PyMOL commands that place a pseudoatom at each C-alpha (Angstrom):
pseudoatom trace, name=CA, resn=MET, resi=1, chain=A, elem=C, hetatm=0, pos=[23.778, 11.415, 10.398]
pseudoatom trace, name=CA, resn=GLN, resi=2, chain=A, elem=C, hetatm=0, pos=[20.914, 9.001, 10.262]
pseudoatom trace, name=CA, resn=ASN, resi=3, chain=A, elem=C, hetatm=0, pos=[18.151, 9.792, 7.529]
pseudoatom trace, name=CA, resn=GLN, resi=4, chain=A, elem=C, hetatm=0, pos=[15.098, 10.266, 9.661]
pseudoatom trace, name=CA, resn=ASP, resi=5, chain=A, elem=C, hetatm=0, pos=[12.734, 10.026, 6.474]
pseudoatom trace, name=CA, resn=ALA, resi=6, chain=A, elem=C, hetatm=0, pos=[13.868, 6.549, 6.279]
pseudoatom trace, name=CA, resn=ASP, resi=7, chain=A, elem=C, hetatm=0, pos=[12.237, 5.608, 9.549]
pseudoatom trace, name=CA, resn=PHE, resi=8, chain=A, elem=C, hetatm=0, pos=[8.911, 7.387, 8.862]
pseudoatom trace, name=CA, resn=VAL, resi=9, chain=A, elem=C, hetatm=0, pos=[6.036, 7.347, 6.243]
pseudoatom trace, name=CA, resn=VAL, resi=10, chain=A, elem=C, hetatm=0, pos=[3.499, 10.188, 5.531]
pseudoatom trace, name=CA, resn=VAL, resi=11, chain=A, elem=C, hetatm=0, pos=[-0.036, 9.186, 6.257]
pseudoatom trace, name=CA, resn=GLY, resi=12, chain=A, elem=C, hetatm=0, pos=[-1.743, 12.395, 6.018]
pseudoatom trace, name=CA, resn=GLU, resi=13, chain=A, elem=C, hetatm=0, pos=[-1.709, 16.223, 5.853]
pseudoatom trace, name=CA, resn=VAL, resi=14, chain=A, elem=C, hetatm=0, pos=[-3.373, 18.655, 8.085]
pseudoatom trace, name=CA, resn=LEU, resi=15, chain=A, elem=C, hetatm=0, pos=[-5.614, 20.925, 5.884]
pseudoatom trace, name=CA, resn=LYS, resi=16, chain=A, elem=C, hetatm=0, pos=[-7.230, 23.364, 8.498]
pseudoatom trace, name=CA, resn=PRO, resi=17, chain=A, elem=C, hetatm=0, pos=[-9.048, 23.300, 11.820]
pseudoatom trace, name=CA, resn=HIS, resi=18, chain=A, elem=C, hetatm=0, pos=[-12.610, 21.924, 12.120]
pseudoatom trace, name=CA, resn=GLY, resi=19, chain=A, elem=C, hetatm=0, pos=[-14.770, 23.972, 14.520]
pseudoatom trace, name=CA, resn=VAL, resi=20, chain=A, elem=C, hetatm=0, pos=[-13.505, 25.363, 17.833]
pseudoatom trace, name=CA, resn=ARG, resi=21, chain=A, elem=C, hetatm=0, pos=[-12.311, 22.387, 19.970]
pseudoatom trace, name=CA, resn=GLY, resi=22, chain=A, elem=C, hetatm=0, pos=[-9.056, 21.530, 18.268]
pseudoatom trace, name=CA, resn=GLU, resi=23, chain=A, elem=C, hetatm=0, pos=[-10.317, 19.079, 15.615]
pseudoatom trace, name=CA, resn=LEU, resi=24, chain=A, elem=C, hetatm=0, pos=[-8.086, 19.020, 12.558]
pseudoatom trace, name=CA, resn=ARG, resi=25, chain=A, elem=C, hetatm=0, pos=[-9.440, 18.400, 9.016]
pseudoatom trace, name=CA, resn=VAL, resi=26, chain=A, elem=C, hetatm=0, pos=[-6.846, 15.875, 7.631]
pseudoatom trace, name=CA, resn=ALA, resi=27, chain=A, elem=C, hetatm=0, pos=[-6.501, 14.462, 3.959]
pseudoatom trace, name=CA, resn=CYS, resi=28, chain=A, elem=C, hetatm=0, pos=[-5.640, 10.829, 4.885]
pseudoatom trace, name=CA, resn=HIS, resi=29, chain=A, elem=C, hetatm=0, pos=[-3.090, 9.080, 2.505]
pseudoatom trace, name=CA, resn=ALA, resi=30, chain=A, elem=C, hetatm=0, pos=[-3.406, 5.715, 4.365]
pseudoatom trace, name=CA, resn=GLN, resi=31, chain=A, elem=C, hetatm=0, pos=[-5.521, 2.992, 2.795]
pseudoatom trace, name=CA, resn=SER, resi=32, chain=A, elem=C, hetatm=0, pos=[-8.018, 3.084, 5.687]
pseudoatom trace, name=CA, resn=PRO, resi=33, chain=A, elem=C, hetatm=0, pos=[-8.264, 5.705, 8.483]
pseudoatom trace, name=CA, resn=PHE, resi=34, chain=A, elem=C, hetatm=0, pos=[-8.551, 2.745, 10.909]
pseudoatom trace, name=CA, resn=LEU, resi=35, chain=A, elem=C, hetatm=0, pos=[-4.701, 2.916, 10.837]
pseudoatom trace, name=CA, resn=PHE, resi=36, chain=A, elem=C, hetatm=0, pos=[-5.046, 5.732, 13.540]
pseudoatom trace, name=CA, resn=ASP, resi=37, chain=A, elem=C, hetatm=0, pos=[-6.358, 3.028, 15.799]
pseudoatom trace, name=CA, resn=GLU, resi=38, chain=A, elem=C, hetatm=0, pos=[-3.479, 0.617, 15.174]
pseudoatom trace, name=CA, resn=VAL, resi=39, chain=A, elem=C, hetatm=0, pos=[-0.408, 2.738, 15.829]
pseudoatom trace, name=CA, resn=PRO, resi=40, chain=A, elem=C, hetatm=0, pos=[0.697, 3.987, 19.361]
pseudoatom trace, name=CA, resn=CYS, resi=41, chain=A, elem=C, hetatm=0, pos=[1.306, 7.385, 18.234]
pseudoatom trace, name=CA, resn=VAL, resi=42, chain=A, elem=C, hetatm=0, pos=[1.785, 9.854, 15.301]
pseudoatom trace, name=CA, resn=PHE, resi=43, chain=A, elem=C, hetatm=0, pos=[4.251, 12.587, 14.482]
pseudoatom trace, name=CA, resn=LEU, resi=44, chain=A, elem=C, hetatm=0, pos=[3.829, 15.951, 13.001]
pseudoatom trace, name=CA, resn=ARG, resi=45, chain=A, elem=C, hetatm=0, pos=[6.322, 18.076, 11.072]
pseudoatom trace, name=CA, resn=PRO, resi=46, chain=A, elem=C, hetatm=0, pos=[5.961, 21.191, 8.896]
pseudoatom trace, name=CA, resn=GLY, resi=47, chain=A, elem=C, hetatm=0, pos=[4.929, 20.239, 5.178]
pseudoatom trace, name=CA, resn=PRO, resi=48, chain=A, elem=C, hetatm=0, pos=[5.463, 21.931, 1.885]
pseudoatom trace, name=CA, resn=ARG, resi=49, chain=A, elem=C, hetatm=0, pos=[2.163, 23.883, 2.513]
pseudoatom trace, name=CA, resn=THR, resi=50, chain=A, elem=C, hetatm=0, pos=[2.856, 24.804, 6.068]
pseudoatom trace, name=CA, resn=PRO, resi=51, chain=A, elem=C, hetatm=0, pos=[2.632, 28.718, 6.143]
pseudoatom trace, name=CA, resn=ARG, resi=52, chain=A, elem=C, hetatm=0, pos=[6.170, 30.055, 6.832]
pseudoatom trace, name=CA, resn=PRO, resi=53, chain=A, elem=C, hetatm=0, pos=[7.249, 33.577, 7.989]
pseudoatom trace, name=CA, resn=ASP, resi=54, chain=A, elem=C, hetatm=0, pos=[8.848, 36.129, 5.735]
pseudoatom trace, name=CA, resn=PRO, resi=55, chain=A, elem=C, hetatm=0, pos=[12.466, 34.851, 5.277]
pseudoatom trace, name=CA, resn=LEU, resi=56, chain=A, elem=C, hetatm=0, pos=[13.632, 38.463, 5.484]
pseudoatom trace, name=CA, resn=ALA, resi=57, chain=A, elem=C, hetatm=0, pos=[11.863, 39.424, 8.565]
pseudoatom trace, name=CA, resn=GLY, resi=58, chain=A, elem=C, hetatm=0, pos=[14.102, 40.022, 11.601]
pseudoatom trace, name=CA, resn=LEU, resi=59, chain=A, elem=C, hetatm=0, pos=[17.232, 40.725, 9.444]
pseudoatom trace, name=CA, resn=GLY, resi=60, chain=A, elem=C, hetatm=0, pos=[17.156, 44.554, 10.621]
pseudoatom trace, name=CA, resn=PRO, resi=61, chain=A, elem=C, hetatm=0, pos=[17.670, 47.640, 8.680]
pseudoatom trace, name=CA, resn=GLY, resi=62, chain=A, elem=C, hetatm=0, pos=[20.434, 48.238, 5.995]
pseudoatom trace, name=CA, resn=PRO, resi=63, chain=A, elem=C, hetatm=0, pos=[21.724, 46.214, 3.129]
pseudoatom trace, name=CA, resn=VAL, resi=64, chain=A, elem=C, hetatm=0, pos=[21.213, 42.520, 3.156]
pseudoatom trace, name=CA, resn=ARG, resi=65, chain=A, elem=C, hetatm=0, pos=[24.021, 40.169, 2.028]
pseudoatom trace, name=CA, resn=PRO, resi=66, chain=A, elem=C, hetatm=0, pos=[23.182, 37.302, -0.163]
pseudoatom trace, name=CA, resn=ALA, resi=67, chain=A, elem=C, hetatm=0, pos=[24.531, 34.852, 2.494]
pseudoatom trace, name=CA, resn=GLN, resi=68, chain=A, elem=C, hetatm=0, pos=[21.899, 36.199, 4.993]
pseudoatom trace, name=CA, resn=VAL, resi=69, chain=A, elem=C, hetatm=0, pos=[19.150, 35.675, 2.614]
pseudoatom trace, name=CA, resn=ALA, resi=70, chain=A, elem=C, hetatm=0, pos=[20.228, 32.106, 1.750]
pseudoatom trace, name=CA, resn=ARG, resi=71, chain=A, elem=C, hetatm=0, pos=[20.430, 31.266, 5.536]
pseudoatom trace, name=CA, resn=ALA, resi=72, chain=A, elem=C, hetatm=0, pos=[16.899, 32.740, 5.964]
pseudoatom trace, name=CA, resn=ARG, resi=73, chain=A, elem=C, hetatm=0, pos=[15.512, 30.645, 3.233]
pseudoatom trace, name=CA, resn=LYS, resi=74, chain=A, elem=C, hetatm=0, pos=[16.807, 27.521, 4.359]
pseudoatom trace, name=CA, resn=PRO, resi=75, chain=A, elem=C, hetatm=0, pos=[15.335, 26.478, 7.574]
pseudoatom trace, name=CA, resn=ALA, resi=76, chain=A, elem=C, hetatm=0, pos=[16.885, 23.963, 9.857]
pseudoatom trace, name=CA, resn=PRO, resi=77, chain=A, elem=C, hetatm=0, pos=[15.549, 20.517, 9.581]
pseudoatom trace, name=CA, resn=VAL, resi=78, chain=A, elem=C, hetatm=0, pos=[12.614, 19.929, 12.069]
pseudoatom trace, name=CA, resn=ARG, resi=79, chain=A, elem=C, hetatm=0, pos=[12.540, 16.767, 13.966]
pseudoatom trace, name=CA, resn=PRO, resi=80, chain=A, elem=C, hetatm=0, pos=[9.011, 15.205, 13.869]
pseudoatom trace, name=CA, resn=ARG, resi=81, chain=A, elem=C, hetatm=0, pos=[7.008, 15.995, 17.001]
pseudoatom trace, name=CA, resn=GLN, resi=82, chain=A, elem=C, hetatm=0, pos=[5.360, 12.934, 18.676]
pseudoatom trace, name=CA, resn=MET, resi=83, chain=A, elem=C, hetatm=0, pos=[1.620, 13.213, 19.290]
pseudoatom trace, name=CA, resn=GLU, resi=84, chain=A, elem=C, hetatm=0, pos=[-1.077, 10.921, 20.770]
pseudoatom trace, name=CA, resn=VAL, resi=85, chain=A, elem=C, hetatm=0, pos=[-4.339, 10.264, 18.825]
pseudoatom trace, name=CA, resn=ALA, resi=86, chain=A, elem=C, hetatm=0, pos=[-7.279, 11.135, 21.158]
pseudoatom trace, name=CA, resn=ALA, resi=87, chain=A, elem=C, hetatm=0, pos=[-10.011, 10.550, 18.690]
pseudoatom trace, name=CA, resn=TRP, resi=88, chain=A, elem=C, hetatm=0, pos=[-10.778, 10.515, 14.901]
pseudoatom trace, name=CA, resn=ARG, resi=89, chain=A, elem=C, hetatm=0, pos=[-13.944, 10.276, 12.716]
pseudoatom trace, name=CA, resn=GLU, resi=90, chain=A, elem=C, hetatm=0, pos=[-14.648, 10.314, 9.100]
pseudoatom trace, name=CA, resn=HIS, resi=91, chain=A, elem=C, hetatm=0, pos=[-16.302, 13.392, 7.612]
pseudoatom trace, name=CA, resn=LYS, resi=92, chain=A, elem=C, hetatm=0, pos=[-17.121, 13.254, 3.837]
pseudoatom trace, name=CA, resn=ASP, resi=93, chain=A, elem=C, hetatm=0, pos=[-13.648, 12.376, 2.240]
pseudoatom trace, name=CA, resn=LEU, resi=94, chain=A, elem=C, hetatm=0, pos=[-11.667, 13.661, 5.016]
pseudoatom trace, name=CA, resn=VAL, resi=95, chain=A, elem=C, hetatm=0, pos=[-10.771, 12.488, 8.664]
pseudoatom trace, name=CA, resn=LEU, resi=96, chain=A, elem=C, hetatm=0, pos=[-11.297, 14.789, 11.592]
pseudoatom trace, name=CA, resn=LEU, resi=97, chain=A, elem=C, hetatm=0, pos=[-8.541, 14.097, 13.929]
pseudoatom trace, name=CA, resn=THR, resi=98, chain=A, elem=C, hetatm=0, pos=[-8.160, 15.116, 17.520]
pseudoatom trace, name=CA, resn=LEU, resi=99, chain=A, elem=C, hetatm=0, pos=[-4.800, 15.054, 19.046]
pseudoatom trace, name=CA, resn=THR, resi=100, chain=A, elem=C, hetatm=0, pos=[-3.933, 15.320, 22.787]
pseudoatom trace, name=CA, resn=GLY, resi=101, chain=A, elem=C, hetatm=0, pos=[-2.910, 18.787, 23.822]
pseudoatom trace, name=CA, resn=VAL, resi=102, chain=A, elem=C, hetatm=0, pos=[-4.566, 20.421, 20.779]
pseudoatom trace, name=CA, resn=ALA, resi=103, chain=A, elem=C, hetatm=0, pos=[-7.631, 21.675, 22.553]
pseudoatom trace, name=CA, resn=ASP, resi=104, chain=A, elem=C, hetatm=0, pos=[-8.855, 24.845, 20.691]
pseudoatom trace, name=CA, resn=ARG, resi=105, chain=A, elem=C, hetatm=0, pos=[-8.921, 26.358, 17.173]
pseudoatom trace, name=CA, resn=ASP, resi=106, chain=A, elem=C, hetatm=0, pos=[-5.824, 28.364, 17.618]
pseudoatom trace, name=CA, resn=ALA, resi=107, chain=A, elem=C, hetatm=0, pos=[-3.767, 25.496, 18.396]
pseudoatom trace, name=CA, resn=ALA, resi=108, chain=A, elem=C, hetatm=0, pos=[-5.254, 23.384, 15.512]
pseudoatom trace, name=CA, resn=ASP, resi=109, chain=A, elem=C, hetatm=0, pos=[-4.622, 26.457, 13.215]
pseudoatom trace, name=CA, resn=ALA, resi=110, chain=A, elem=C, hetatm=0, pos=[-1.015, 26.367, 14.105]
pseudoatom trace, name=CA, resn=LEU, resi=111, chain=A, elem=C, hetatm=0, pos=[-0.780, 22.894, 12.628]
pseudoatom trace, name=CA, resn=ARG, resi=112, chain=A, elem=C, hetatm=0, pos=[-2.092, 23.853, 9.242]
pseudoatom trace, name=CA, resn=GLY, resi=113, chain=A, elem=C, hetatm=0, pos=[-0.051, 22.263, 6.428]
pseudoatom trace, name=CA, resn=HIS, resi=114, chain=A, elem=C, hetatm=0, pos=[1.876, 19.830, 8.825]
pseudoatom trace, name=CA, resn=GLU, resi=115, chain=A, elem=C, hetatm=0, pos=[2.456, 16.345, 7.750]
pseudoatom trace, name=CA, resn=ILE, resi=116, chain=A, elem=C, hetatm=0, pos=[1.220, 13.533, 9.708]
pseudoatom trace, name=CA, resn=LEU, resi=117, chain=A, elem=C, hetatm=0, pos=[3.706, 10.532, 9.939]
pseudoatom trace, name=CA, resn=VAL, resi=118, chain=A, elem=C, hetatm=0, pos=[4.008, 7.220, 11.678]
pseudoatom trace, name=CA, resn=ARG, resi=119, chain=A, elem=C, hetatm=0, pos=[7.063, 5.052, 12.184]
pseudoatom trace, name=CA, resn=LYS, resi=120, chain=A, elem=C, hetatm=0, pos=[7.312, 2.327, 9.545]
pseudoatom trace, name=CA, resn=ALA, resi=121, chain=A, elem=C, hetatm=0, pos=[8.064, -0.093, 12.557]
pseudoatom trace, name=CA, resn=ASP, resi=122, chain=A, elem=C, hetatm=0, pos=[4.596, 0.581, 14.013]
pseudoatom trace, name=CA, resn=LEU, resi=123, chain=A, elem=C, hetatm=0, pos=[2.690, -0.161, 10.757]
pseudoatom trace, name=CA, resn=PRO, resi=124, chain=A, elem=C, hetatm=0, pos=[0.552, -3.198, 10.882]
pseudoatom trace, name=CA, resn=GLU, resi=125, chain=A, elem=C, hetatm=0, pos=[1.292, -6.240, 8.684]
pseudoatom trace, name=CA, resn=ALA, resi=126, chain=A, elem=C, hetatm=0, pos=[0.203, -5.909, 5.108]
pseudoatom trace, name=CA, resn=GLU, resi=127, chain=A, elem=C, hetatm=0, pos=[-2.198, -8.368, 3.717]
pseudoatom trace, name=CA, resn=GLN, resi=128, chain=A, elem=C, hetatm=0, pos=[-0.703, -11.035, 1.180]
pseudoatom trace, name=CA, resn=GLY, resi=129, chain=A, elem=C, hetatm=0, pos=[-0.369, -9.198, -2.178]
pseudoatom trace, name=CA, resn=GLU, resi=130, chain=A, elem=C, hetatm=0, pos=[-0.823, -5.687, -0.585]
pseudoatom trace, name=CA, resn=LEU, resi=131, chain=A, elem=C, hetatm=0, pos=[1.703, -2.764, -0.434]
pseudoatom trace, name=CA, resn=PHE, resi=132, chain=A, elem=C, hetatm=0, pos=[1.716, 0.341, 1.622]
pseudoatom trace, name=CA, resn=LEU, resi=133, chain=A, elem=C, hetatm=0, pos=[1.664, 3.685, -0.335]
pseudoatom trace, name=CA, resn=HIS, resi=134, chain=A, elem=C, hetatm=0, pos=[5.280, 4.254, 0.640]
pseudoatom trace, name=CA, resn=GLU, resi=135, chain=A, elem=C, hetatm=0, pos=[6.294, 0.921, -1.032]
pseudoatom trace, name=CA, resn=ILE, resi=136, chain=A, elem=C, hetatm=0, pos=[4.615, 1.544, -4.396]
pseudoatom trace, name=CA, resn=GLU, resi=137, chain=A, elem=C, hetatm=0, pos=[7.316, 4.082, -5.695]
pseudoatom trace, name=CA, resn=GLY, resi=138, chain=A, elem=C, hetatm=0, pos=[9.904, 2.033, -7.749]
pseudoatom trace, name=CA, resn=LEU, resi=139, chain=A, elem=C, hetatm=0, pos=[7.607, -0.729, -8.732]
pseudoatom trace, name=CA, resn=THR, resi=140, chain=A, elem=C, hetatm=0, pos=[8.031, -2.018, -12.342]
pseudoatom trace, name=CA, resn=VAL, resi=141, chain=A, elem=C, hetatm=0, pos=[4.599, -1.901, -14.157]
pseudoatom trace, name=CA, resn=LEU, resi=142, chain=A, elem=C, hetatm=0, pos=[3.745, -4.627, -16.658]
pseudoatom trace, name=CA, resn=LEU, resi=143, chain=A, elem=C, hetatm=0, pos=[1.051, -5.020, -18.960]
pseudoatom trace, name=CA, resn=GLN, resi=144, chain=A, elem=C, hetatm=0, pos=[-1.236, -8.199, -19.238]
pseudoatom trace, name=CA, resn=ASP, resi=145, chain=A, elem=C, hetatm=0, pos=[1.003, -9.448, -22.248]
pseudoatom trace, name=CA, resn=GLY, resi=146, chain=A, elem=C, hetatm=0, pos=[4.100, -9.370, -19.909]
pseudoatom trace, name=CA, resn=SER, resi=147, chain=A, elem=C, hetatm=0, pos=[5.530, -6.176, -21.652]
pseudoatom trace, name=CA, resn=ARG, resi=148, chain=A, elem=C, hetatm=0, pos=[7.027, -3.563, -19.417]
pseudoatom trace, name=CA, resn=LEU, resi=149, chain=A, elem=C, hetatm=0, pos=[5.221, -0.330, -19.418]
pseudoatom trace, name=CA, resn=GLY, resi=150, chain=A, elem=C, hetatm=0, pos=[7.569, 1.583, -16.985]
pseudoatom trace, name=CA, resn=THR, resi=151, chain=A, elem=C, hetatm=0, pos=[8.376, 2.432, -13.391]
pseudoatom trace, name=CA, resn=VAL, resi=152, chain=A, elem=C, hetatm=0, pos=[6.054, 4.059, -10.677]
pseudoatom trace, name=CA, resn=ALA, resi=153, chain=A, elem=C, hetatm=0, pos=[7.758, 7.501, -10.078]
pseudoatom trace, name=CA, resn=ASP, resi=154, chain=A, elem=C, hetatm=0, pos=[5.256, 9.037, -7.813]
pseudoatom trace, name=CA, resn=VAL, resi=155, chain=A, elem=C, hetatm=0, pos=[1.914, 8.434, -6.022]
pseudoatom trace, name=CA, resn=MET, resi=156, chain=A, elem=C, hetatm=0, pos=[-0.573, 11.218, -5.792]
pseudoatom trace, name=CA, resn=LEU, resi=157, chain=A, elem=C, hetatm=0, pos=[-3.902, 11.360, -3.908]
pseudoatom trace, name=CA, resn=PRO, resi=158, chain=A, elem=C, hetatm=0, pos=[-5.988, 14.233, -5.561]
pseudoatom trace, name=CA, resn=GLY, resi=159, chain=A, elem=C, hetatm=0, pos=[-9.355, 14.436, -4.017]
pseudoatom trace, name=CA, resn=GLY, resi=160, chain=A, elem=C, hetatm=0, pos=[-8.749, 11.057, -2.294]
pseudoatom trace, name=CA, resn=GLN, resi=161, chain=A, elem=C, hetatm=0, pos=[-8.288, 9.246, -5.794]
pseudoatom trace, name=CA, resn=GLU, resi=162, chain=A, elem=C, hetatm=0, pos=[-4.957, 7.356, -5.913]
pseudoatom trace, name=CA, resn=VAL, resi=163, chain=A, elem=C, hetatm=0, pos=[-2.999, 8.088, -9.122]
pseudoatom trace, name=CA, resn=TRP, resi=164, chain=A, elem=C, hetatm=0, pos=[0.375, 6.731, -10.119]
pseudoatom trace, name=CA, resn=THR, resi=165, chain=A, elem=C, hetatm=0, pos=[2.843, 8.603, -12.305]
pseudoatom trace, name=CA, resn=ILE, resi=166, chain=A, elem=C, hetatm=0, pos=[4.438, 5.744, -14.392]
pseudoatom trace, name=CA, resn=VAL, resi=167, chain=A, elem=C, hetatm=0, pos=[7.660, 6.892, -16.421]
pseudoatom trace, name=CA, resn=THR, resi=168, chain=A, elem=C, hetatm=0, pos=[8.265, 4.825, -19.479]
pseudoatom trace, name=CA, resn=ALA, resi=169, chain=A, elem=C, hetatm=0, pos=[11.804, 3.779, -20.621]
pseudoatom trace, name=CA, resn=ASP, resi=170, chain=A, elem=C, hetatm=0, pos=[11.851, 6.813, -22.902]
pseudoatom trace, name=CA, resn=GLY, resi=171, chain=A, elem=C, hetatm=0, pos=[10.933, 9.335, -20.430]
pseudoatom trace, name=CA, resn=ARG, resi=172, chain=A, elem=C, hetatm=0, pos=[7.199, 9.820, -21.007]
pseudoatom trace, name=CA, resn=GLU, resi=173, chain=A, elem=C, hetatm=0, pos=[4.726, 9.998, -18.288]
pseudoatom trace, name=CA, resn=VAL, resi=174, chain=A, elem=C, hetatm=0, pos=[1.362, 7.919, -17.774]
pseudoatom trace, name=CA, resn=LEU, resi=175, chain=A, elem=C, hetatm=0, pos=[-1.114, 9.097, -15.106]
pseudoatom trace, name=CA, resn=PHE, resi=176, chain=A, elem=C, hetatm=0, pos=[-2.685, 5.698, -14.051]
pseudoatom trace, name=CA, resn=PRO, resi=177, chain=A, elem=C, hetatm=0, pos=[-5.855, 6.091, -11.885]
pseudoatom trace, name=CA, resn=VAL, resi=178, chain=A, elem=C, hetatm=0, pos=[-5.716, 3.151, -9.554]
pseudoatom trace, name=CA, resn=ALA, resi=179, chain=A, elem=C, hetatm=0, pos=[-8.761, 1.063, -9.165]
pseudoatom trace, name=CA, resn=GLU, resi=180, chain=A, elem=C, hetatm=0, pos=[-9.366, -2.632, -8.318]
pseudoatom trace, name=CA, resn=GLU, resi=181, chain=A, elem=C, hetatm=0, pos=[-10.550, -3.394, -11.910]
pseudoatom trace, name=CA, resn=PHE, resi=182, chain=A, elem=C, hetatm=0, pos=[-7.402, -2.015, -13.383]
pseudoatom trace, name=CA, resn=LEU, resi=183, chain=A, elem=C, hetatm=0, pos=[-5.097, -4.013, -11.133]
pseudoatom trace, name=CA, resn=VAL, resi=184, chain=A, elem=C, hetatm=0, pos=[-4.347, -7.683, -12.377]
pseudoatom trace, name=CA, resn=ASP, resi=185, chain=A, elem=C, hetatm=0, pos=[-1.497, -8.667, -10.029]
pseudoatom trace, name=CA, resn=VAL, resi=186, chain=A, elem=C, hetatm=0, pos=[0.813, -7.227, -7.306]
pseudoatom trace, name=CA, resn=ASP, resi=187, chain=A, elem=C, hetatm=0, pos=[3.951, -9.275, -6.578]
pseudoatom trace, name=CA, resn=PRO, resi=188, chain=A, elem=C, hetatm=0, pos=[5.726, -7.501, -3.623]
pseudoatom trace, name=CA, resn=GLU, resi=189, chain=A, elem=C, hetatm=0, pos=[8.749, -9.916, -3.752]
pseudoatom trace, name=CA, resn=ALA, resi=190, chain=A, elem=C, hetatm=0, pos=[9.462, -9.264, -7.405]
pseudoatom trace, name=CA, resn=ARG, resi=191, chain=A, elem=C, hetatm=0, pos=[8.641, -5.616, -7.089]
pseudoatom trace, name=CA, resn=THR, resi=192, chain=A, elem=C, hetatm=0, pos=[6.161, -5.758, -10.021]
pseudoatom trace, name=CA, resn=VAL, resi=193, chain=A, elem=C, hetatm=0, pos=[2.548, -4.946, -10.663]
pseudoatom trace, name=CA, resn=THR, resi=194, chain=A, elem=C, hetatm=0, pos=[0.537, -5.963, -13.636]
pseudoatom trace, name=CA, resn=ILE, resi=195, chain=A, elem=C, hetatm=0, pos=[-2.135, -3.624, -14.825]
pseudoatom trace, name=CA, resn=ALA, resi=196, chain=A, elem=C, hetatm=0, pos=[-5.052, -3.395, -17.418]
pseudoatom trace, name=CA, resn=PRO, resi=197, chain=A, elem=C, hetatm=0, pos=[-5.365, 0.241, -18.064]
pseudoatom trace, name=CA, resn=PRO, resi=198, chain=A, elem=C, hetatm=0, pos=[-8.689, 1.707, -19.011]
pseudoatom trace, name=CA, resn=PRO, resi=199, chain=A, elem=C, hetatm=0, pos=[-9.434, 1.753, -22.827]
pseudoatom trace, name=CA, resn=GLY, resi=200, chain=A, elem=C, hetatm=0, pos=[-7.592, 4.822, -24.448]
pseudoatom trace, name=CA, resn=LEU, resi=201, chain=A, elem=C, hetatm=0, pos=[-5.354, 5.699, -21.496]
pseudoatom trace, name=CA, resn=LEU, resi=202, chain=A, elem=C, hetatm=0, pos=[-2.170, 4.456, -23.102]
pseudoatom trace, name=CA, resn=GLU, resi=203, chain=A, elem=C, hetatm=0, pos=[-3.012, 5.993, -26.473]
pseudoatom trace, name=CA, resn=LEU, resi=204, chain=A, elem=C, hetatm=0, pos=[-3.673, 9.395, -24.657]
pseudoatom trace, name=CA, resn=TYR, resi=205, chain=A, elem=C, hetatm=0, pos=[-0.232, 9.247, -23.234]
pseudoatom trace, name=CA, resn=LEU, resi=206, chain=A, elem=C, hetatm=0, pos=[1.990, 7.433, -25.530]
pseudoatom trace, name=CA, resn=ALA, resi=207, chain=A, elem=C, hetatm=0, pos=[0.627, 8.374, -29.073]
pseudoatom trace, name=CA, resn=GLY, resi=208, chain=A, elem=C, hetatm=0, pos=[3.025, 10.049, -31.327]
pseudoatom trace, name=CA, resn=GLU, resi=209, chain=A, elem=C, hetatm=0, pos=[6.753, 10.372, -30.902]
pseudoatom trace, name=CA, resn=ALA, resi=210, chain=A, elem=C, hetatm=0, pos=[8.686, 10.530, -27.533]
for i in range(1, 210): cmd.bond("trace and resi %d" % i, "trace and resi %d" % (i + 1))
show_as sticks, trace
zoom trace
């Protein structure tokens, strides 16, 4: 079976409704919300924070066998649902997104916690020396002297701030706050990025024995 995740990239998460007309408060993971103008459509699917029903509901009275619980707790994969973007606007550090067919607060509330995806094939061309968020994981991280710090294992966006989890060869983690002044060079072809960490950052995470 084809891996659907390989065809999509997550660009946002629905937090909750905004107002009564179906607008969605969205934490945008894209570099710019103008991405919503550049793709022909978006896709929605339940995310890790999507409210889910009680896994034991509907099993009926009487003893519950372990196999029943296992089946109930393992939902079937959900195909991403295609939606059209009717409008979007920025609001503080969020995006207020209106999707065609989501016309009231109840419909918007039903999408709470859903991930917003786009097809990788629909993404615009990246500028020279730039990478999309989904391309950052796995990059080799170098320091300015050419030494290898580690590999990007995860990309997080707490409060809209991009943070990389860099894992060193001995298994230690460095949380690197991404900012233009800390990025020296990005080489997409070599899959490397050279950084100049803020003073004290490496000492904070790497001091002492592994």
